[in-house]
PLY file of the C-alpha trace (Angstrom):
ply
format ascii 1.0
element vertex 77
property float x
property float y
property float z
element edge 76
property int vertex1
property int vertex2
end_header
8.34 8.10 8.44
7.27 5.75 5.66
3.65 5.49 6.81
3.02 9.22 6.30
4.38 9.08 2.75
2.42 5.88 2.07
-0.79 7.59 3.17
0.00 10.46 0.79
0.37 7.93 -2.05
-2.89 6.21 -1.08
-4.69 9.57 -0.92
-3.82 10.12 -4.58
-5.81 6.97 -5.43
-8.80 7.30 -3.07
-8.80 10.60 -1.14
-12.14 9.83 0.55
-10.74 6.93 2.63
-9.57 7.33 6.24
-6.29 5.46 5.97
-5.56 5.82 9.69
-8.44 3.49 10.55
-9.35 1.53 7.40
-8.17 -2.08 7.48
-10.14 -3.59 4.59
-8.88 -1.84 1.47
-8.86 -5.13 -0.43
-11.39 -7.19 1.53
-14.03 -4.44 1.28
-13.16 -3.86 -2.39
-12.24 -0.21 -1.80
-9.19 -0.84 -3.98
-9.55 -2.72 -7.25
-6.71 -4.40 -9.10
-5.90 -1.24 -11.05
-5.61 0.73 -7.79
-3.23 -1.88 -6.37
-1.06 -1.81 -9.48
-0.93 2.00 -9.28
0.02 1.96 -5.59
2.62 -0.78 -6.08
4.28 1.22 -8.86
4.39 4.34 -6.71
5.77 2.41 -3.72
8.51 0.80 -5.79
9.54 4.17 -7.23
9.32 6.08 -3.95
11.10 3.58 -1.71
13.37 1.86 -4.27
12.00 -1.58 -3.44
10.88 -4.57 -5.50
7.34 -5.81 -4.82
6.97 -9.22 -6.45
3.99 -11.49 -7.08
4.60 -13.30 -3.79
3.96 -10.02 -1.93
0.67 -9.42 -3.76
-1.66 -10.85 -1.12
-4.60 -9.01 0.46
-3.01 -9.06 3.92
-0.19 -6.82 2.65
-2.55 -4.22 1.16
-5.61 -4.08 3.44
-4.35 -1.07 5.41
-1.76 1.69 5.36
-0.18 -0.01 8.37
0.15 -3.34 6.50
1.62 -1.56 3.48
4.10 0.28 5.72
5.16 -3.03 7.28
5.69 -4.55 3.83
7.74 -1.55 2.69
9.86 -1.67 5.85
10.44 -5.41 5.41
11.50 -4.94 1.79
13.78 -2.02 2.62
15.58 -4.23 5.14
16.26 -6.97 2.57
0 1
1 2
2 3
3 4
4 5
5 6
6 7
7 8
8 9
9 10
10 11
11 12
12 13
13 14
14 15
15 16
16 17
17 18
18 19
19 20
20 21
21 22
22 23
23 24
24 25
25 26
26 27
27 28
28 29
29 30
30 31
31 32
32 33
33 34
34 35
35 36
36 37
37 38
38 39
39 40
40 41
41 42
42 43
43 44
44 45
45 46
46 47
47 48
48 49
49 50
50 51
51 52
52 53
53 54
54 55
55 56
56 57
57 58
58 59
59 60
60 61
61 62
62 63
63 64
64 65
65 66
66 67
67 68
68 69
69 70
70 71
71 72
72 73
73 74
74 75
75 76
């Protein structure tokens, strides 16, 4: 499942975060812009998707669940 792999990617950036429950990665400033760029690059490589500027909104990156939904949506396109 994508969410498990996404959590593995996120753990590489901030291993101290509980990605099963955290829903404020951006809003709480757990992730900075560099972290987001790193994660986006990994997601695009791992899932062969294109994440564009229009996708770069906090709602898409506040939780592992939101990221998984974005990845799934982009895989379906």
